[in-house]
C-alpha positions in Angstrom: -32.9 26.7 27.7 -30.7 29.6 26.6 -28.0 28.3 28.9 -28.3 24.8 27.4 -28.0 26.3 23.8 -25.0 28.4 24.8 -23.2 25.3 26.3 -23.9 23.3 23.1 -22.5 26.1 21.0 -19.3 26.4 23.1 -18.9 22.6 23.1 -19.4 22.5 19.3 -16.8 25.2 18.8 -14.3 23.4 21.1 -14.8 20.1 19.2 -14.5 21.8 15.9 -11.3 23.5 16.9 -9.9 20.1 18.0 -10.7 18.6 14.6 -9.2 21.5 12.8 -6.1 21.2 14.9 -5.7 17.5 14.1 -6.2 18.2 10.4 -3.7 21.0 10.4 -1.1 19.1 12.3 2.2 19.5 10.3 3.6 16.4 8.6 6.6 14.6 10.0 9.6 15.2 7.7 13.0 13.7 7.9 16.1 13.4 5.7 18.6 10.6 6.5 21.9 10.2 4.8 22.2 6.5 4.2 25.5 6.5 2.2 27.8 9.0 0.5 25.7 11.1 -1.9 22.5 9.1 -1.1 19.6 10.3 1.1 16.3 9.0 2.2 13.5 11.6 2.4 10.5 10.7 4.7 7.1 12.4 4.7 5.0 10.9 7.3 4.9 7.1 6.5 6.3 7.4 2.9 10.0 7.2 2.0 11.8 8.4 -1.2 15.4 8.1 -2.2 17.5 10.8 -3.8 21.0 11.0 -5.0 23.2 14.1 -5.2 26.4 13.7 -7.3 28.5 15.5 -9.8 26.3 18.6 -9.8 23.2 16.5 -10.6 20.2 15.3 -8.6 18.2 12.2 -9.1 15.0 11.9 -7.2 12.5 9.1 -6.7 8.8 9.2 -5.9 7.6 12.8 -5.2 4.7 11.1 -3.3 2.0 13.9 -3.4 1.7 17.7 -4.0 2.5 18.8 -0.5 5.3 16.3 0.0 6.9 17.2 -3.4 7.1 20.9 -2.3 8.8 20.0 0.9 11.0 17.4 -0.8 12.5 20.0 -3.0 13.0 22.3 0.0 14.9 19.6 1.8 17.1 19.0 -1.3 17.9 22.7 -1.5 19.3 22.5 2.0 21.9 20.1 0.7 22.5 21.4 -2.9 21.5 23.9 -5.5 22.3 21.4 -8.3 19.5 20.8 -10.8 17.1 17.9 -10.6 17.8 16.0 -13.8 16.0 12.7 -13.2 12.8 11.7 -11.5 12.4 7.9 -11.2 9.1 6.3 -10.4 9.3 3.2 -8.2 5.8 2.0 -9.5 2.6 3.6 -10.6 0.6 3.9 -7.4 -0.6 7.4 -6.8 0.5 7.7 -3.1 4.1 7.4 -4.2 4.5 9.2 -7.5 2.1 12.1 -7.6 3.1 15.7 -7.3 6.1 15.7 -9.7 4.9 18.9 -11.3 6.0 20.7 -8.1 9.6 20.2 -9.2 9.2 22.5 -12.2 10.7 21.3 -15.4 13.9 20.3 -17.0 14.1 16.8 -15.7 13.5 13.4 -17.3 10.9 11.1 -15.8 11.8 7.4 -15.9 9.8 4.3 -15.0 9.0 0.7 -16.1 7.4 0.3 -19.5 4.3 -1.2 -17.8 3.4 2.2 -16.5 2.9 3.6 -20.0 -0.7 4.7 -20.5 -1.6 4.2 -16.8 -0.5 7.6 -15.4 -2.3 10.9 -14.9 -4.0 12.9 -12.1 -4.8 11.2 -8.8 -6.3 12.5 -5.5 -2.6 12.9 -4.4 -1.7 15.2 -7.3 -0.4 14.9 -10.8 1.5 11.8 -12.1 3.7 13.1 -14.9 4.0 11.0 -18.0 7.2 9.1 -18.6 9.9 10.6 -20.8 11.9 7.3 -20.7 10.9 3.7 -20.0 12.7 0.4 -19.8 11.7 -3.3 -19.6 14.5 -5.1 -17.8 17.3 -2.8 -16.7 18.5 0.8 -17.2 21.6 2.6 -16.0 21.5 6.3 -15.2 24.8 8.1 -14.7 25.4 11.1 -12.5 28.8 11.8 -13.8 30.7 8.6 -13.0 28.1 7.4 -10.4 25.9 4.7 -11.7 22.3 4.3 -10.6 20.8 1.0 -11.8 17.0 0.6 -12.3 16.1 -3.1 -12.3 12.8 -4.8 -12.9 12.7 -8.1 -11.0 9.5 -9.3 -12.5 6.0 -8.8 -11.1 5.8 -8.3 -7.4 3.7 -5.8 -5.5 2.7 -4.5 -8.9 3.7 -5.3 -12.5 5.9 -2.3 -12.7 7.6 -2.1 -9.4 11.4 -1.7 -9.7 14.6 -1.8 -7.7 16.8 1.3 -7.5 20.3 0.2 -6.9 23.5 2.3 -6.5 26.3 -0.3 -6.7 29.2 2.0 -5.6 27.3 3.0 -2.5 25.9 -0.4 -1.8 22.3 0.9 -1.4 19.1 -0.7 -2.7 15.7 1.0 -2.6 12.4 -0.8 -3.2 8.9 0.3 -2.4 6.1 -1.7 -0.9 7.4 -5.1 -1.8 9.8 -5.3 1.1 10.2 -3.7 4.6 12.0 -4.3 7.8 10.1 -6.9 9.8 6.6 -6.0 8.6 4.1 -8.3 6.9 3.1 -7.7 3.2 0.2 -5.3 2.8 -3.2 -7.1 3.3 -3.6 -9.7 0.5 -0.2 -9.0 -1.0 -1.7 -5.9 -2.6 -3.5 -8.3 -5.0 -0.2 -9.8 -6.3 0.9 -13.4 -6.1 3.0 -14.3 -3.1 5.3 -16.5 -5.1 6.1 -13.5 -7.4 6.9 -11.4 -4.4 9.3 -14.1 -3.2 11.0 -14.5 -6.6 11.4 -10.7 -7.0 13.0 -10.5 -3.6 15.4 -13.2 -4.4 16.7 -11.0 -7.3 17.0 -8.1 -4.8 18.9 -10.3 -2.3 21.4 -11.3 -5.0 22.5 -7.7 -5.4 25.6 -6.5 -3.5 24.3 -4.0 -1.1 24.5 -3.2 2.6 21.7 -0.7 3.0 18.0 -1.5 2.3 16.0 1.7 1.9 12.3 0.7 1.9 9.3 2.8 0.8 7.9 2.6 4.3 9.4 2.1 7.7 13.0 2.1 8.9 16.2 1.5 7.0 17.6 -2.0 7.1 20.1 -4.3 5.5 20.2 -7.3 3.2 19.5 -9.6 6.2 16.0 -8.1 6.3 15.4 -9.0 2.7 16.4 -12.6 3.5 14.1 -12.6 6.5 11.2 -11.4 4.3 11.9 -14.2 1.8 11.9 -16.7 4.6 8.6 -15.4 5.9 6.9 -15.7 2.5 8.3 -19.2 2.0 7.2 -20.3 5.5 3.8 -18.9 4.8 3.4 -20.6 1.5 4.6 -24.0 2.8 2.3 -23.8 5.8 -0.8 -22.9 3.8 -0.1 -25.4 1.0 0.4 -28.2 3.6 -3.0 -27.5 5.1 -4.6 -27.2 1.7 -3.2 -30.6 0.8 -4.9 -31.9 3.9 -8.2 -30.6 2.6 -8.6 -27.7 5.0 -10.7 -24.7 3.9 -9.5 -21.1 3.8 -11.4 -20.3 7.0 -10.0 -23.3 8.8 -6.4 -22.4 7.8 -7.0 -18.8 8.9 -8.3 -19.9 12.3 -5.5 -22.4 13.0 -2.4 -21.2 11.3 0.0 -19.1 13.4 3.6 -18.2 12.6 4.9 -17.3 16.1 8.5 -16.6 15.0 7.0 -13.5 13.1 4.5 -12.5 15.8 6.6 -9.3 16.7 6.5 -8.1 13.1 4.5 -5.0 12.2 1.0 -5.9 10.9 1.2 -9.5 12.1 -2.2 -9.3 13.9 -3.8 -7.2 11.2 -2.6 -8.9 8.1 -1.7 -12.5 8.7 -5.2 -13.8 7.8 -5.1 -11.6 4.7 -1.7 -12.9 3.7 -3.0 -16.5 4.1 -5.9 -15.6 1.9 -3.5 -14.4 -0.9 -1.5 -17.7 -0.8 -4.7 -19.7 -0.7 -6.1 -17.8 -3.8 -2.9 -18.2 -5.8 -2.6 -22.0 -5.3 -6.4 -22.6 -5.6 -6.3 -21.0 -9.0 -3.3 -23.1 -10.0 -5.0 -26.4 -9.3 
């Protein structure tokens, strides 16, 4: 009996150490220079863009408390210039929390629809906006222009594009990625709104697409994303017009040309549900 108890204690200690080890595993951190003066900071699966020019730093999306601390450490490996601007891509806590870790002396900027919807989250503090805009705002780091563009409702009603024309870089979070399906039921947004917002993104003159998740791509990946949404909408509406139910469409509809995209198996049925919901409500 004593031997059995001893074995159980040792086994429990071993398993506990394994869980502790997994929890304490350090985050994956990467900084990629995507153009002159422009960098993409990655903390695990989240990406944020920052710009270093004319002794000024503009950052986007601190992400969370731990990420923000490491974000600033990575910036300091490149420059000692002050952070003057913190731009929020949209209000979701997993992207814009932790800004207080950057100290003070910077201006927080985001879309006007964020006003009154910020505050603490489980990821950390979401600082209030010092400056907001409705359609477009230009921020200048010396003579380098950073354009903040609202393309209309998409993944959320405040999700913006960060565009650096002279560097031909565009950054948008959650609404676009490189060959990956939209998140679940289009994050509760309308698929046609996503498509229309991405058409505005595709009209910009850029070569580098820096998404909020996943790998860096190009304008061609935005075009592919638009084509996916349009193909999905057309296929679902055609079946709805034939009188098929949501369940029937989910069971029969396949889009094999996108089968190698990330989340195809996990999210296709949910994407179908989002399209079905939008056009059911419109009838």
